[in-house]
N, C-alpha and C positions, 0 to 999 in steps of 0.2 A: 643487649638482651639480658633480662633478669629472670632467674629461675626461682620459683616457689613450688617446685614439683615435690620435693622431699627434703629431708634433713641429712642425707648421706651423699649428696652430689659432690661435695668437696672432699679433699683427701684427709688431712689430719692437722690438728693444732700444731704450730711450730715447736712448742715445748716437747711434744711427743716425737716429732721427727728428729729433733735434736737428741733426744734420749736414745732413739733407735740408732742414729748415726754414731753416737758415743760408744755404743756397745756392739757395733756392727761386726768387728773382727776379734772380739775378746775370747770367743770360744765358750760354749755353754752346753750343759747336759740337755738332752732332748726330752720331748714329751711332757713338758711342764715340771720336770724334776730338777729345776735350776734355782739359783739363788734369787733371781728376779721375780719369779712366780711366788717363791716363798715369802719374799719381802712384801709383794703386793697383797698376798693372802693375809699376812699379818696386819697390814694397814687396814684391810677391809674388816677383819675381825675386831680391831680396835674401834673403827668408825661405827660399827654396829653394836658395840658392847656385847659381843658374842664370842668369848674366847675359845669356846669349844666347837664353833661352826667349822664345817669343811668348806673350802673354797676351790672351785674348779674353773678353769678358763677355756672358753670355746670361741669359735670364730664368729658365728652368727646367731640371730634370734630364733629362727625356725629350728636350727640344729639343736639349740639349747632346750627349747620346749619339747621337741620330739625325744631327745635323749633322756630328759628328766622323767617324762611320762613312762617311757619304756623301762626305766630303772625303778620307778616308784610303785608301779601297779602290777598286780597279778593279771593273767591273761583275760579273765572274765570281768575285770573292773573297768569303769568308764570315767570320763571327764565331764564335768558340768561347766558350761561356759555361757556367757551372754550370746544371744544370736548374732550380735555384731562383733563378737570377740575375734581376735586375730587368728586363733587356732581353728575357728569355724569357717572363716571366709577368706583368709589370705595365706594359707600355708599348704594349699594343694592337697589337702587330705593327709598331711604328714602324720597327724595323730592317729588317724584310722589306719595308715600304712604300718604302724607299729602293732596293729591288732586290737587297738582300744577304740571304742566308740566315743565320739564327742557329742554329748547331749546338749542341744541348744535350748536356752531358757530365755524368756522375755526379760529385757533389762529396762531400767529407768535411766534415761539419759546415758545409755551405754553401759550402765553399771548393774551388776547382779545384786539382788537383795536377799536377805535371809529367807523371806517367804518364798521367793522363786526357787531357792535351793531346796527348801522343804517340799515344795510341790513336785520337783523332779524326783526326789527320793520316794515320796508317796506313790508316784506313778510307776515305780520299779520295785514292787514288793517282794518278788520271789526269784527263784533260780531259773525261771523261764525267760528272764530278761537280764541284761547286763546289770551289774551292781555299781551304782554311783560311788566313787571313792575319792575323787580329787576335784576340788573346786578351783577353776582357773580364772584369775582376774588379771588385768593389766593396768599399770599406772604409768603414763596416762592410758585412757581407753582409746579405742579406735576413733572415737569422735571427739577426742580432746578433753573429755571430762576427767575428774580426779577423785579418787577415793581418799577421804579424810581418815585420820587415825580412828575416829569414832565409828565410821562405816566399816572399816576393816575389823575393828573389835567386835562389831555385831555379827559379821560373817564368821569370825573366829568362834564366837559362842555357838552359832548354828552348826558349825563344823564339829565342835566338841560334842554337841547334843546328838549329832547324827553319825559320828564316827568317820568323819571325812578329813582328808588332808587339805590344807589351804596353800596354794602355790600362786605366786605373783610374778608375772612377766614384766620386767622392768626395762624393756627396750628404750622407753622414753622416761626412765625414772627421774633423771635430773630435772626435767621440765615439771614433772608431777610434784617433786619436793619443793622446787622453787615457787610453785603456785599454791603451796599450803597443804600439799598431800602428806600422807604418813611418811615420817623420816626414817633414816636407817635403823635407829634403835627400835622404833616401833615395829618395823618390818621383821626384825630378828625376833622380837617378842611375840608377834601375832601370827607369823607365817611359818609353815613347816619348811619351806624353801622359797627362794626368790632369786631373781637375776638382777644384775646391775648392768645396764646397757652402755656400751662404749661406742658402737658403730654409729649411732645417731647423735652422739654428743662429743665429738672431737677426736675420736680414735680412727685410725685407718680401718680397723675391724676389731671385733672382740666383744664378748659378753662374759661377765663373771657370775657363776652360779653359786649361791650361798645355801648350803644345806644345814639347817638348824636341828631338825628332828633326828635323833640318833638312829631311829628305826630305818631311815632312808639312806644312811651313809654307807652301809656295807656294800662292797663290790661295785661301787659306782664307776671306778676306773675301768673295770672289765666291760661294762656296758658302753662307756664312753669310747673305748677302743673298737668294740664290735660295731658301733653305729657310725664309725668314721669321723668321730669328733676329736680324736686325740692328735693335735697338731705336732708334727715332728719338731718344728722350730717354735716350740711353745713359749720360749723365753720372749718372743716378740709380743706376746699377749701380756706377760708379766711386766715387761718394760713399760708398755703403754699404760697399763692400769696404775702402776706405781706413780708415773708422772701425772696421770689424769687426776688422781686423788690427793695430790699434794697442794697445799696452800689454797684450798677452796676452789681450785680450777674447775673441777667438775660442775659445781653448782653455779659458778660464775658464768660459764659457757651457757648453761641452761637458762639462767636469768636473762642473758642477752637475747636468746632466741624468743623467750616469752615476751619480753618487753617490746620487741619489734612486732611480734604477732598481735599484741594488744593495740599497738599503734595502728596497724592495719585494720583491725576490728573496729576501733573507735572511729577511724576516718571513713570507713565504708558505711558504718551505721549513721554517721552524720549526714551522709548523702541520701539517706532514706531507705537503704536496703536492709533486708532481713537475713537471718542466719538459720541454718537447719539444726544447729546444736549450740548450747551455751558454753563454748570452750573458753577456758581461761589460760590455755597453754599455747604451744607453738603451732598447733593445727587450727585453722579457721575455715569455716564452711559457709561463705556467703552465697546467696541466690541472686544471680545477675542476669540482665537481659542478653539474649543471644546476639542481638545486633551490636551491643557494646563489646561483648567478648570477641566477636568477629573482627572488630577494629583493633583490638589489643593483641590479637594473635601475632606471634613473631617478635613482639616487643617483650612479652612476658610469657612464662611457662607456668602451667598449673595442671591439676588433675581434675577431670570431670567426673561427678558423682551421680549424675542422673538429672532428669527433667521433672521437677515437681509441678510445673504448669506450662501450658503452651507458650513458647517464646522465651522461657526462662531456664537457666541451667544452674544446678547446685555445683559449685566448684570447691576444691580444697586448695588452700594456700598454706604452705609450710615454710616457716623460717628456721634457720639453723644457727649454730654457734658462729658461723662465718658470714651470715647475711649482712651486707653493708646497709647502713641506714638510708643511703641514697636510693636503694632499691625500693624501699617502702615509700619514700617520698615520690619517686617517679611513678609508681603504681597508682598512688592516691591522686596525684596531679592529673594523670591521664584519665583516670576514671571520672574525676570531677569534670574535666573538659568534655568528655563524651556524654556524661549525664546531663549537663547543662546546655548541650548543643541544641 
């Protein structure tokens, strides 16, 4: 049985497990005030060419997004996100639970455009409505597409024009960068804050939040503690990120996931099937016949995304840093067998 359900079904890359084992009983200060978090933070600042950035380590993506919004915004301020954005559809109202409205805007291939941001601001002109203040994007997007540096620069210009913060959720940042998306230095230059995802790219758990804008830095640790995001054994996050960002491991793992996903994509397309989005990363969204999927159930796992036509289902196939090539070969061979039967 092969799983293409998500990119966090496996534990952690062996290098990270070895690093955790090596530090298991050494004794560390708690709550992220340890040498490992300090070293990982310094590595991230160097990687991003942002020596003055603040770096905080949290356990998961939703926790990171929720805590950042709670810390960055005043009570009447709101988030702008694409209607397919993670904070709009996959976080159980976590943003709204902080007291901040999430305003959904139409996207193009899952991506916000400057014009969409301007339209939201124009539709919220006075104090009788929430005040848009933060633009949320993710790289990759929920449908596997990628913001280039040029696209982020255009959003940055719109945010400067409108007085907005730009925040990027990097839960799958490795796959985005490996596919030609904006790199670490560009993110630090263009975003007020962004996260670097570990959970979906080789870590047991963990996200690094990088705060570049000085106005967003004060008192963040107070909000982090209040929102339940301050891990007592915080060194476990620092140890993992330090190992993950050494020797190009982070991007190497992402490249592996992308390469296998593109093999899946190309093989499925060669059999004549279509896709619901033009993903170049580790999430692929083919539309396959229900009869074929019924035969493949139990051999492979995937996520179903809806039925675009009678007898057809849009599925999501996700590869990870740990996906074996034979899983892709087996899926394509079985699909070809059933398609030509």
